[in-house]
py3Dmol code that shows the C-alpha trace and the ligand (Angstrom):
import py3Dmol

protein = """\
ATOM      1  CA  MET A   1      -0.044   0.154  -0.018  1.00  0.00           C
ATOM      2  CA  ILE A   2       1.216   3.500  -0.889  1.00  0.00           C
ATOM      3  CA  PHE A   3       0.148   6.454   1.178  1.00  0.00           C
ATOM      4  CA  HIS A   4       0.672   9.877  -0.560  1.00  0.00           C
ATOM      5  CA  VAL A   5       0.132  12.785   1.811  1.00  0.00           C
ATOM      6  CA  LEU A   6      -0.369  16.354   0.628  1.00  0.00           C
ATOM      7  CA  THR A   7       0.497  19.150   3.084  1.00  0.00           C
ATOM      8  CA  ILE A   8       1.694  22.474   3.590  1.00  0.00           C
ATOM      9  CA  PHE A   9       3.588  21.181   6.616  1.00  0.00           C
ATOM     10  CA  PRO A  10       5.833  18.273   5.462  1.00  0.00           C
ATOM     11  CA  GLU A  11       8.010  18.448   8.435  1.00  0.00           C
ATOM     12  CA  PHE A  12       4.985  17.605  10.595  1.00  0.00           C
ATOM     13  CA  PHE A  13       5.254  13.974   9.294  1.00  0.00           C
ATOM     14  CA  ARG A  14       8.915  13.446  10.441  1.00  0.00           C
ATOM     15  CA  GLY A  15       7.943  11.770  13.607  1.00  0.00           C
ATOM     16  CA  PRO A  16       4.404   9.797  13.456  1.00  0.00           C
ATOM     17  CA  PHE A  17       5.574   7.080  11.267  1.00  0.00           C
ATOM     18  CA  GLU A  18       9.025   6.222  12.788  1.00  0.00           C
ATOM     19  CA  HIS A  19       7.748   3.904  15.676  1.00  0.00           C
ATOM     20  CA  GLY A  20       5.787   0.799  16.137  1.00  0.00           C
ATOM     21  CA  VAL A  21       3.469  -0.829  13.683  1.00  0.00           C
ATOM     22  CA  LEU A  22       3.984   1.905  10.969  1.00  0.00           C
ATOM     23  CA  ARG A  23       7.728   1.524  11.143  1.00  0.00           C
ATOM     24  CA  ARG A  24       7.460  -2.098  10.826  1.00  0.00           C
ATOM     25  CA  GLY A  25       5.087  -2.078   8.058  1.00  0.00           C
ATOM     26  CA  ARG A  26       7.458   0.227   6.282  1.00  0.00           C
ATOM     27  CA  GLU A  27      10.563  -1.845   6.965  1.00  0.00           C
ATOM     28  CA  ALA A  28       8.664  -4.908   5.823  1.00  0.00           C
ATOM     29  CA  GLY A  29       7.797  -3.260   2.513  1.00  0.00           C
ATOM     30  CA  ALA A  30       4.163  -3.591   2.956  1.00  0.00           C
ATOM     31  CA  VAL A  31       3.576   0.124   3.239  1.00  0.00           C
ATOM     32  CA  GLU A  32       5.337   3.178   1.824  1.00  0.00           C
ATOM     33  CA  ILE A  33       4.413   6.760   2.761  1.00  0.00           C
ATOM     34  CA  ARG A  34       5.430   9.588   0.600  1.00  0.00           C
ATOM     35  CA  ILE A  35       4.981  13.201   1.829  1.00  0.00           C
ATOM     36  CA  HIS A  36       4.494  15.845  -0.783  1.00  0.00           C
ATOM     37  CA  ASN A  37       4.806  19.593  -0.103  1.00  0.00           C
ATOM     38  CA  LEU A  38       1.673  21.626  -1.595  1.00  0.00           C
ATOM     39  CA  ARG A  39       3.841  24.512  -2.242  1.00  0.00           C
ATOM     40  CA  ASP A  40       5.899  22.436  -4.745  1.00  0.00           C
ATOM     41  CA  TRP A  41       2.891  22.617  -7.087  1.00  0.00           C
ATOM     42  CA  THR A  42       2.271  26.462  -6.929  1.00  0.00           C
ATOM     43  CA  ALA A  43       3.312  28.502  -9.987  1.00  0.00           C
ATOM     44  CA  ASP A  44       3.674  32.093  -8.536  1.00  0.00           C
ATOM     45  CA  ARG A  45       6.932  33.518  -7.110  1.00  0.00           C
ATOM     46  CA  HIS A  46       5.390  33.613  -3.429  1.00  0.00           C
ATOM     47  CA  LYS A  47       4.202  29.874  -3.643  1.00  0.00           C
ATOM     48  CA  THR A  48       0.660  30.796  -2.715  1.00  0.00           C
ATOM     49  CA  VAL A  49      -1.457  28.024  -1.458  1.00  0.00           C
ATOM     50  CA  ASP A  50      -4.449  30.153   0.162  1.00  0.00           C
ATOM     51  CA  ASP A  51      -6.803  32.928  -0.691  1.00  0.00           C
ATOM     52  CA  ARG A  52      -9.731  34.849   0.592  1.00  0.00           C
ATOM     53  CA  PRO A  53     -13.342  33.201   0.517  1.00  0.00           C
ATOM     54  CA  PHE A  54     -15.781  34.695  -2.070  1.00  0.00           C
ATOM     55  CA  GLY A  55     -18.743  36.355  -0.482  1.00  0.00           C
ATOM     56  CA  GLY A  56     -16.568  37.470   2.383  1.00  0.00           C
ATOM     57  CA  GLY A  57     -15.776  35.931   5.876  1.00  0.00           C
ATOM     58  CA  GLU A  58     -12.998  35.326   8.204  1.00  0.00           C
ATOM     59  CA  GLY A  59      -9.776  33.537   7.405  1.00  0.00           C
ATOM     60  CA  MET A  60      -8.247  31.902   4.301  1.00  0.00           C
ATOM     61  CA  LEU A  61      -8.981  28.782   2.151  1.00  0.00           C
ATOM     62  CA  LEU A  62      -6.603  26.518   0.288  1.00  0.00           C
ATOM     63  CA  LYS A  63      -6.767  27.309  -3.308  1.00  0.00           C
ATOM     64  CA  PRO A  64      -7.879  24.648  -5.877  1.00  0.00           C
ATOM     65  CA  GLU A  65      -5.019  24.920  -8.379  1.00  0.00           C
ATOM     66  CA  PRO A  66      -2.006  23.536  -6.395  1.00  0.00           C
ATOM     67  CA  ILE A  67      -4.132  20.803  -5.013  1.00  0.00           C
ATOM     68  CA  PHE A  68      -5.327  19.555  -8.453  1.00  0.00           C
ATOM     69  CA  SER A  69      -1.977  20.008  -9.930  1.00  0.00           C
ATOM     70  CA  ALA A  70      -0.493  17.780  -7.359  1.00  0.00           C
ATOM     71  CA  VAL A  71      -2.926  14.904  -7.632  1.00  0.00           C
ATOM     72  CA  GLU A  72      -2.906  14.942 -11.210  1.00  0.00           C
ATOM     73  CA  SER A  73       0.864  14.829 -11.399  1.00  0.00           C
ATOM     74  CA  ILE A  74       0.885  11.905  -8.759  1.00  0.00           C
ATOM     75  CA  TRP A  75      -1.725   9.955 -10.744  1.00  0.00           C
ATOM     76  CA  PRO A  76      -2.147  11.080 -14.390  1.00  0.00           C
ATOM     77  CA  GLU A  77      -4.931   8.513 -14.385  1.00  0.00           C
ATOM     78  CA  ARG A  78      -6.875   6.860 -11.609  1.00  0.00           C
ATOM     79  CA  SER A  79      -7.788   3.175 -11.144  1.00  0.00           C
ATOM     80  CA  PRO A  80     -10.516   1.949  -8.766  1.00  0.00           C
ATOM     81  CA  GLU A  81      -7.716   0.881  -6.247  1.00  0.00           C
ATOM     82  CA  GLN A  82      -6.419   4.442  -6.072  1.00  0.00           C
ATOM     83  CA  LYS A  83      -8.604   6.771  -3.933  1.00  0.00           C
ATOM     84  CA  VAL A  84      -8.314  10.461  -3.051  1.00  0.00           C
ATOM     85  CA  LEU A  85      -9.282  11.341   0.306  1.00  0.00           C
ATOM     86  CA  LEU A  86      -9.991  14.987   1.652  1.00  0.00           C
ATOM     87  CA  LEU A  87      -9.419  15.374   5.319  1.00  0.00           C
ATOM     88  CA  SER A  88     -11.821  18.114   6.612  1.00  0.00           C
ATOM     89  CA  ALA A  89     -14.002  18.913   9.619  1.00  0.00           C
ATOM     90  CA  GLN A  90     -17.040  18.575   7.154  1.00  0.00           C
ATOM     91  CA  GLY A  91     -16.428  15.051   6.226  1.00  0.00           C
ATOM     92  CA  ARG A  92     -18.058  11.748   6.841  1.00  0.00           C
ATOM     93  CA  LEU A  93     -16.957  10.369  10.175  1.00  0.00           C
ATOM     94  CA  PHE A  94     -13.982   7.879   9.729  1.00  0.00           C
ATOM     95  CA  ASN A  95     -14.598   4.588  11.659  1.00  0.00           C
ATOM     96  CA  GLN A  96     -13.227   0.879  11.367  1.00  0.00           C
ATOM     97  CA  GLU A  97     -15.448  -0.132   8.666  1.00  0.00           C
ATOM     98  CA  ILE A  98     -13.972   2.706   6.404  1.00  0.00           C
ATOM     99  CA  ALA A  99     -10.560   1.580   7.630  1.00  0.00           C
ATOM    100  CA  ASN A 100     -11.229  -1.831   6.456  1.00  0.00           C
ATOM    101  CA  GLN A 101     -12.327  -0.600   3.004  1.00  0.00           C
ATOM    102  CA  LEU A 102      -9.426   1.595   2.570  1.00  0.00           C
ATOM    103  CA  ALA A 103      -6.980  -1.337   3.435  1.00  0.00           C
ATOM    104  CA  GLN A 104      -8.359  -3.019   0.234  1.00  0.00           C
ATOM    105  CA  MET A 105      -6.885  -0.160  -1.779  1.00  0.00           C
ATOM    106  CA  ARG A 106      -3.530  -0.170  -3.668  1.00  0.00           C
ATOM    107  CA  GLU A 107      -2.718   3.627  -3.160  1.00  0.00           C
ATOM    108  CA  LEU A 108      -4.146   6.524  -1.396  1.00  0.00           C
ATOM    109  CA  VAL A 109      -3.760  10.223  -1.640  1.00  0.00           C
ATOM    110  CA  LEU A 110      -4.603  12.181   1.649  1.00  0.00           C
ATOM    111  CA  ILE A 111      -5.252  15.807   1.176  1.00  0.00           C
ATOM    112  CA  CYS A 112      -4.566  17.780   4.460  1.00  0.00           C
ATOM    113  CA  GLY A 113      -7.011  20.694   4.891  1.00  0.00           C
ATOM    114  CA  ARG A 114      -5.686  23.862   6.577  1.00  0.00           C
ATOM    115  CA  TYR A 115      -6.756  27.296   7.506  1.00  0.00           C
ATOM    116  CA  GLU A 116     -10.573  27.913   7.523  1.00  0.00           C
ATOM    117  CA  GLY A 117     -10.951  25.102   4.791  1.00  0.00           C
ATOM    118  CA  VAL A 118     -10.498  24.200   1.211  1.00  0.00           C
ATOM    119  CA  ASP A 119     -12.174  25.384  -1.895  1.00  0.00           C
ATOM    120  CA  GLU A 120     -15.239  23.102  -2.335  1.00  0.00           C
ATOM    121  CA  ARG A 121     -14.368  22.138  -5.921  1.00  0.00           C
ATOM    122  CA  VAL A 122     -11.608  19.830  -4.467  1.00  0.00           C
ATOM    123  CA  ALA A 123     -14.418  17.885  -2.387  1.00  0.00           C
ATOM    124  CA  GLU A 124     -16.768  18.003  -5.473  1.00  0.00           C
ATOM    125  CA  HIS A 125     -14.470  17.263  -8.375  1.00  0.00           C
ATOM    126  CA  LEU A 126     -11.145  15.734  -7.180  1.00  0.00           C
ATOM    127  CA  ALA A 127     -11.810  13.692  -3.854  1.00  0.00           C
ATOM    128  CA  ASP A 128     -13.549  10.325  -3.763  1.00  0.00           C
ATOM    129  CA  GLU A 129     -14.236  10.877  -0.040  1.00  0.00           C
ATOM    130  CA  GLU A 130     -14.401  13.674   2.379  1.00  0.00           C
ATOM    131  CA  LEU A 131     -13.426  12.400   5.755  1.00  0.00           C
ATOM    132  CA  SER A 132     -13.442  13.808   9.446  1.00  0.00           C
ATOM    133  CA  ILE A 133     -11.755  11.851  12.305  1.00  0.00           C
ATOM    134  CA  GLY A 134     -14.296  13.262  15.015  1.00  0.00           C
ATOM    135  CA  ASN A 135     -16.580  15.781  16.338  1.00  0.00           C
ATOM    136  CA  TYR A 136     -13.914  18.229  17.509  1.00  0.00           C
ATOM    137  CA  VAL A 137     -12.034  21.124  15.945  1.00  0.00           C
ATOM    138  CA  LEU A 138      -8.518  20.584  14.829  1.00  0.00           C
ATOM    139  CA  SER A 139      -6.345  23.116  13.264  1.00  0.00           C
ATOM    140  CA  GLY A 140      -5.709  21.079  10.111  1.00  0.00           C
ATOM    141  CA  GLY A 141      -5.809  17.473   8.403  1.00  0.00           C
ATOM    142  CA  GLU A 142      -2.237  16.558   9.351  1.00  0.00           C
ATOM    143  CA  LEU A 143      -3.071  14.709  12.686  1.00  0.00           C
ATOM    144  CA  ALA A 144      -6.158  13.168  10.905  1.00  0.00           C
ATOM    145  CA  ALA A 145      -3.987  11.882   8.092  1.00  0.00           C
ATOM    146  CA  ALA A 146      -1.570  10.243  10.512  1.00  0.00           C
ATOM    147  CA  VAL A 147      -4.608   8.629  12.479  1.00  0.00           C
ATOM    148  CA  ILE A 148      -6.090   7.232   9.151  1.00  0.00           C
ATOM    149  CA  ILE A 149      -2.673   5.899   8.058  1.00  0.00           C
ATOM    150  CA  ASP A 150      -2.100   4.106  11.391  1.00  0.00           C
ATOM    151  CA  ALA A 151      -5.684   2.607  11.346  1.00  0.00           C
ATOM    152  CA  VAL A 152      -5.396   1.421   7.841  1.00  0.00           C
ATOM    153  CA  THR A 153      -1.726   0.244   7.921  1.00  0.00           C
ATOM    154  CA  ARG A 154      -2.213  -2.431  10.762  1.00  0.00           C
ATOM    155  CA  LEU A 155      -4.829  -4.081   8.376  1.00  0.00           C
ATOM    156  CA  VAL A 156      -2.538  -4.311   5.523  1.00  0.00           C
ATOM    157  CA  PRO A 157      -1.434  -8.038   5.131  1.00  0.00           C
ATOM    158  CA  GLY A 158       2.172  -8.426   6.405  1.00  0.00           C
ATOM    159  CA  VAL A 159       2.218  -5.598   8.837  1.00  0.00           C
ATOM    160  CA  LEU A 160       1.219  -7.190  12.046  1.00  0.00           C
ATOM    161  CA  GLY A 161       3.258 -10.196  12.954  1.00  0.00           C
ATOM    162  CA  ASN A 162       0.191 -12.076  14.383  1.00  0.00           C
ATOM    163  CA  ASP A 163      -2.708 -11.877  12.067  1.00  0.00           C
ATOM    164  CA  SER A 164      -5.482 -12.745  14.645  1.00  0.00           C
ATOM    165  CA  SER A 165      -6.325  -9.248  15.924  1.00  0.00           C
ATOM    166  CA  ARG A 166      -6.346  -7.782  12.479  1.00  0.00           C
ATOM    167  CA  LEU A 167      -8.627 -10.631  10.980  1.00  0.00           C
ATOM    168  CA  PHE A 168     -10.844 -10.294  14.218  1.00  0.00           C
ATOM    169  CA  GLU A 169     -11.508  -6.670  13.711  1.00  0.00           C
ATOM    170  CA  SER A 170     -12.021  -6.984   9.950  1.00  0.00           C
ATOM    171  CA  PHE A 171     -14.967  -8.996  10.831  1.00  0.00           C
ATOM    172  CA  GLN A 172     -16.345  -6.341  13.077  1.00  0.00           C
ATOM    173  CA  GLY A 173     -17.649  -3.058  11.944  1.00  0.00           C
ATOM    174  CA  THR A 174     -16.410  -1.292  15.095  1.00  0.00           C
ATOM    175  CA  GLY A 175     -13.511  -3.233  16.247  1.00  0.00           C
ATOM    176  CA  HIS A 176     -15.507  -4.069  19.353  1.00  0.00           C
ATOM    177  CA  ALA A 177     -16.360  -7.720  19.614  1.00  0.00           C
ATOM    178  CA  ALA A 178     -20.219  -8.129  19.704  1.00  0.00           C
ATOM    179  CA  GLY A 179     -20.491  -4.306  20.257  1.00  0.00           C
ATOM    180  CA  VAL A 180     -18.769  -4.561  23.717  1.00  0.00           C
ATOM    181  CA  LEU A 181     -15.339  -3.109  24.886  1.00  0.00           C
ATOM    182  CA  ASP A 182     -12.467  -5.242  25.992  1.00  0.00           C
ATOM    183  CA  CYS A 183     -12.784  -6.299  29.691  1.00  0.00           C
ATOM    184  CA  PRO A 184     -10.451  -4.607  32.242  1.00  0.00           C
ATOM    185  CA  GLN A 185      -6.891  -6.191  32.229  1.00  0.00           C
ATOM    186  CA  TYR A 186      -4.366  -6.237  34.975  1.00  0.00           C
ATOM    187  CA  THR A 187      -0.411  -7.275  35.152  1.00  0.00           C
ATOM    188  CA  ARG A 188       1.803  -7.481  38.154  1.00  0.00           C
ATOM    189  CA  PRO A 189       1.995  -6.547  40.819  1.00  0.00           C
ATOM    190  CA  ALA A 190      -1.076  -7.982  42.227  1.00  0.00           C
ATOM    191  CA  ASP A 191      -1.250  -5.391  44.889  1.00  0.00           C
ATOM    192  CA  TYR A 192      -0.189  -1.860  43.794  1.00  0.00           C
ATOM    193  CA  ARG A 193      -0.502   0.884  46.466  1.00  0.00           C
ATOM    194  CA  GLY A 194      -3.246  -1.231  48.134  1.00  0.00           C
ATOM    195  CA  TRP A 195      -5.329  -1.414  44.817  1.00  0.00           C
ATOM    196  CA  LYS A 196      -5.778  -5.232  44.329  1.00  0.00           C
ATOM    197  CA  VAL A 197      -6.168  -7.130  41.124  1.00  0.00           C
ATOM    198  CA  PRO A 198      -9.689  -8.793  41.262  1.00  0.00           C
ATOM    199  CA  GLU A 199      -9.165 -12.188  43.210  1.00  0.00           C
ATOM    200  CA  VAL A 200     -10.935 -14.235  40.668  1.00  0.00           C
ATOM    201  CA  LEU A 201      -8.042 -13.476  37.917  1.00  0.00           C
ATOM    202  CA  LEU A 202      -5.409 -15.248  40.327  1.00  0.00           C
ATOM    203  CA  SER A 203      -7.609 -18.119  41.120  1.00  0.00           C
ATOM    204  CA  GLY A 204      -6.635 -20.283  38.136  1.00  0.00           C
ATOM    205  CA  ASN A 205     -10.457 -21.028  37.627  1.00  0.00           C
ATOM    206  CA  HIS A 206     -10.761 -20.660  33.894  1.00  0.00           C
ATOM    207  CA  GLU A 207     -14.624 -20.841  33.866  1.00  0.00           C
ATOM    208  CA  GLU A 208     -14.915 -18.238  36.612  1.00  0.00           C
ATOM    209  CA  ILE A 209     -12.423 -15.898  34.885  1.00  0.00           C
ATOM    210  CA  ARG A 210     -14.424 -16.203  31.619  1.00  0.00           C
ATOM    211  CA  LYS A 211     -17.596 -15.163  33.501  1.00  0.00           C
ATOM    212  CA  TRP A 212     -15.828 -12.292  35.166  1.00  0.00           C
ATOM    213  CA  ARG A 213     -14.364 -10.994  32.025  1.00  0.00           C
ATOM    214  CA  GLU A 214     -17.688 -11.048  30.170  1.00  0.00           C
ATOM    215  CA  ARG A 215     -19.553  -9.371  33.131  1.00  0.00           C
ATOM    216  CA  SER A 216     -16.792  -6.515  33.682  1.00  0.00           C
ATOM    217  CA  ALA A 217     -16.678  -5.980  30.007  1.00  0.00           C
ATOM    218  CA  LEU A 218     -20.496  -5.324  29.762  1.00  0.00           C
ATOM    219  CA  GLU A 219     -20.425  -3.188  33.000  1.00  0.00           C
ATOM    220  CA  LYS A 220     -17.625  -1.027  31.561  1.00  0.00           C
ATOM    221  CA  THR A 221     -19.433  -0.759  28.238  1.00  0.00           C
ATOM    222  CA  ALA A 222     -22.485   0.468  29.979  1.00  0.00           C
ATOM    223  CA  ARG A 223     -20.861   3.062  31.923  1.00  0.00           C
ATOM    224  CA  LEU A 224     -18.311   4.429  29.180  1.00  0.00           C
ATOM    225  CA  ARG A 225     -20.002   3.527  25.843  1.00  0.00           C
ATOM    226  CA  PRO A 226     -23.726   2.934  26.209  1.00  0.00           C
ATOM    227  CA  ASP A 227     -24.049   3.666  22.664  1.00  0.00           C
ATOM    228  CA  LEU A 228     -22.382   0.426  21.779  1.00  0.00           C
ATOM    229  CA  LEU A 229     -24.985  -1.505  23.855  1.00  0.00           C
ATOM    230  CA  SER A 230     -27.887  -0.290  22.016  1.00  0.00           C
ATOM    231  CA  ARG A 231     -26.890  -2.554  19.077  1.00  0.00           C
ATOM    232  CA  THR A 232     -26.097  -5.455  21.402  1.00  0.00           C
ATOM    233  CA  GLU A 233     -28.446  -8.147  22.831  1.00  0.00           C
ATOM    234  CA  ILE A 234     -27.578  -9.050  26.423  1.00  0.00           C
ATOM    235  CA  GLN A 235     -28.591 -12.290  28.196  1.00  0.00           C
ATOM    236  CA  THR A 236     -28.408 -12.721  32.077  1.00  0.00           C
ATOM    237  CA  ASN A 237     -29.240 -15.889  34.014  1.00  0.00           C
ATOM    238  CA  PRO A 238     -29.541 -16.318  37.748  1.00  0.00           C
ATOM    239  CA  ASP A 239     -25.863 -17.429  38.436  1.00  0.00           C
ATOM    240  CA  SER A 240     -25.048 -13.917  37.262  1.00  0.00           C
ATOM    241  CA  GLU A 241     -23.693 -15.289  33.969  1.00  0.00           C
ATOM    242  CA  CYS A 242     -24.034 -12.913  30.933  1.00  0.00           C
ATOM    243  CA  SER A 243     -23.210 -12.925  27.459  1.00  0.00           C
ATOM    244  CA  ALA A 244     -23.598 -10.225  24.794  1.00  0.00           C
ATOM    245  CA  ARG A 245     -24.497 -10.791  21.135  1.00  0.00           C
ATOM    246  CA  ARG A 246     -24.059  -8.103  18.396  1.00  0.00           C
ATOM    247  CA  LEU A 247     -27.296  -7.465  16.550  1.00  0.00           C
ATOM    248  CA  GLN A 248     -27.360  -6.963  12.783  1.00  0.00           C
ATOM    249  CA  SER A 249     -26.834  -3.309  11.974  1.00  0.00           C
TER     250      SER A 249
END
"""
ligand_1 = """\
26
9D3
C -16.190 28.308 11.599
C -15.714 26.981 11.907
N -14.486 26.820 11.547
C -13.437 26.768 12.434
C -13.750 26.626 13.923
C -14.481 25.210 10.832
C -13.233 24.626 10.774
C -12.330 25.005 9.697
C -11.193 24.198 9.556
C -12.953 23.531 11.642
C -11.769 22.879 11.440
C -10.786 23.227 10.579
C -9.524 22.381 10.423
N -9.841 21.049 10.545
C -9.437 19.988 9.665
O -9.002 20.317 8.663
C -9.825 18.651 9.942
C -10.630 17.966 10.996
C -11.096 18.586 12.061
O -11.164 19.805 12.550
N -11.747 17.628 12.944
C -11.802 16.308 12.780
N -11.363 15.841 11.572
C -10.648 16.739 10.793
S -9.920 16.161 9.464
C -9.490 17.636 9.021
"""
view = py3Dmol.view(width=600, height=400)
view.addModel(protein, "pdb")
view.setStyle({"model": 0}, {"cartoon": {"style": "trace"}})
view.addModel(ligand_1, "xyz")
view.setStyle({"model": 1}, {"stick": {}})
view.zoomTo()
view.show()
């Protein structure tokens, strides 16, 4: 998989891809990340990438010409396995299902929005998808591009040593089994500052551990992510056993 990133801050991407899964993916030759400076596609002496909005208003917008020139020079033609993504606050909300779909592509261009936004003709006539990573205000698309590259890279075959988590998540729309969060997990020491690991986890009773994990995962989901449970069918019986099953979305 090749990721092209189009940005006015190429230096921003010095760090994020040098660690962990992203670094391994690149070293294994499974992914390649090419950073492109938008200013390289300007035609004027001042390398202008922005301009004022027609109709008035605060701030500046990214102009269309350098963005179209860059994408058209990276890909003179486009195949169905090459997608252009515009990262903007107005985009469709990125999620695990979109990550799974993007991981099927051969090559992606990620256009990082900046200032007050991007001339709408980029969204209408150049990008295949306009994506946001969440309902909060960022100062540009660079962090969003890094988030999407991380989420997609770990789904690319040959990036994770052990395939199981990758395959598992690719069956789930959200990455949460049956619409439930992971259960709380503990490692040593068994007593840290007087905060003790739940006794059952030290008991060696695998059936009791399984029940505790299922119940505590449901409790935690209800507390932190009740939205996930609205799509989950929960069954309980008198020995306080419970199980959750994801309903069809
Ligand atoms: C008048 C409201 N504007 C500023 C408060 C809207 C606005 C313009 C430009 C909000 C954010 C931005 C810059 N953000 C992005 O380019 C962006 C983004 C985001 O802000 N949130 C979540 N995902 C993304 S992806 C790109």
